N, C-alpha and C positions, 0 to 999 in steps of 0.2 A: 504494500500500500504506500502511496506517496501523496504528498500534499504540496500545493503551491499557493502563493499569495499574489496580490497585485502590487506589492511593494517594488519601488524602483529607486534609482539613485537620485539624490538631491542635486540641484545645479552645482553646488559647491563641490560635492564628491566627484561628479562627472568631470568638472573642469580640472580638478586636482589630478585625477587618473589620466586625463587626456594630455596633460602637460608633462614636462620633463623633470619637474622638481621632485616628484615622488621617487625617482630612481636613485636619489641620494639618501633617501630615508631608510633606516634600518627596520623600523617598526611602525605599522599603521593601525590605528584603532578605529573601528567603524561601529556605529550604533544604529538602532532604528528609532527614529524620532519623527513625530508628526506623519507617520505612515510613509516615511522615506528612509533609505539608507543614507547615513550622513557621516562625514568625517569628524571625529571628535578630537583626535590628536595624532601627530606624526613626530617620530623621534629620529634624529639623524644618526647615520652610521659614524662610529668613532674608531672602532678597532675591528678585529675579526668577529665573525658571527657568534662564536662561543663566548668570548669576553663580553660582548654587547648584550647577550641574551637576557639574563636575569634582571639587570638594571633597567632594561627597557620594557620587557614583557610584564614583569610582576607589578610594576607601578601602574599598568593599564587595567589590571583586574581589580574590581571593587565588589564588596559583599552585596549581593542582591541585585547586581547590575550586569545583565548579559551583554555580550559584545562579540564582535569578530575581530581577530587580530591577524594581520598579514605580516610575516616576518621574513626579511630578505636574507638568503643564504649567500655564501661566497662561491657560488657556481652558477652556470648559465645553461639554458636550453640550446638546442641546435641552431636556433635563430640568433643566438648571442644575447638573449634577454635574461636578466637575473631571475633565478628561481626562488620561490617563496614557500614557507610553511603556512598553511591556512588553518588557524585555530578558531573553534567556536566555543566560547565560554558561556555556559549556562549554569550558574550556581544553583544548588539544591533549593534555596529559599526563594527562587524566582517564581512569580505567579504562574499558574498553569497556562493562562492565556499567552503570556510572553514566552514560555517554554515552547509552545506550539508555533508561535509566530517566528521565533528565531530559527527553530529547526526547519520550518517550511520555507524560509527565505534563504537558506544556506546555498542552495543550487543557483538562485538568482545572483547572489553575491559573487559566486565563482564565475558565472558567465560574464558579469560586468567587468570583473578584473581580468579574466582570461584564463581558461582552464589550462592552457599550455604553459602557463607560468607558475603553476602550483605543483610542487614536487610531492609534498605530503600534506595530508589534512587529518585532523582529529578533533574530537570533542572532549572538553574538560569541564568538570563540575566543581573542582577544588583548585585554588591557586597553585598548589604544588604540582598539579598535573600539567600546568603550563610552564613550569620551570625548565631549565636546561636538562636536568636529570629526568624530568617527566617526558620531555621530548625524546631523549635517548632511549628510555624504556619503550616508548611507542614505536620508534624506528626498529629497535631490536625485535619487538613483537611482530611487526609487519614483515620484516625480512625473514622471519622464521617460517612464514606461510609460503606455500607453493604459489608461483605466479599464476594469476588469473587473467582471462581476457576481460575487456570492458563489459561485455554482455554478462559474464559470470559475476563480475563485481556488482552490477546493477541487480541481478537476480538474488545475490546474497543479501543485499540490502532489503529487497522486497520480502525475503523470507524473515528477516529480523523484524520488519515492520508488521508482518502478519502475526508473528508470535506476540508482539507487544499489544496489537489491537485486540487479539482474541482474549488476552488476559484482562483487558479493560472493559470489554463489551458487556452490556446488560440487555436482556431481551425485553425488559419491561419498562424501558425508559426512552424518551425522545431526545435525551441528551447523553453525552458520554460521561461515565463516572468520573467524579473529581474535576469536571470541567463545567464552567458556568456558561459556555457558549452553547446555544441550542443547535440541534441538527435538523435539517429539513426532513420531511417524511420520505422523500425520494431517497435520501442518503440512508436513513434508518432501514428502509426496505432492502436496499442493496447490501448493507452491512449484514443483514440477516442472511442473505444469500451467501455472503463471504464466510460467515461463521459456520454455515451448514455445509460448506465445501462446494457449492454450485459454481462459484467463481473463485479465482485465486489472486485477483488483482483489483483493488479499488483505489481510485485516485480522488482525493478530497481537496476541495478548494476552500480556503479560509476567506470569507467575505468580511473584510475589516470594517466596511461601512455599516453593514447590517449586523455585524458581530454574530455571525452564524456560520455553520459548516454546511457546505453544499457538495453534492456529487459532481465530480468532474469527468470521471471515466470509470467504466466497470467492464472487465473482460477476463479471459483466460490467457495466460502466457506460459511459454515453455519453462520448465525447470532447468537448473544447472546441469543435472544429470542428462537430460534429454539433449542439451546442446553438445555435451561432451561425446554423446553417442552418435551425433550427427543426424538426429531425428528432427 
């Protein structure tokens, strides 16, 4: 299951990313404000990426304040552009609405910045998970896994989302448990199909204006195993 929002980049963030100044910045903090992705702060590169890490990243994370952090590494992609680590920080005490909003807008943020410029991405709920040591632990964990194709990565995420949604669903409610946002009847009906196994993919749209969850797409897609077998 996947979800997307109508959030877009603010004029200030768009102008910043379109210019050359961000290339000299080591750490970029982006928040969602007034239903837009907006630049909150940018910290300049001083030394190598390891020496710069904690003194830049850890000052960007605040209790109860989710954000995105783009951190520039000391390596480039084949086009000669600097590569970045894309971190999503969603602390545990974040409201359920904001948790969903930041999780659902993550793909939009990546597209705006440029997927080809992101080497690694991960989610953190505690400041220490975004420290240099936390990053190293994440890289070691990812390197230990067998390489997957892009299709396999997407389907792996779909499977994780399925498990999360099934654990949260209630058959007798028109809202999702623990969430104050209402779900449309069309969405509830299709979530029932998802729960019963009639479909294995449900895409949800978060309507920030009406503050409700809507159905965006509902279908069956191939599993990772089927792709590997060539079916």
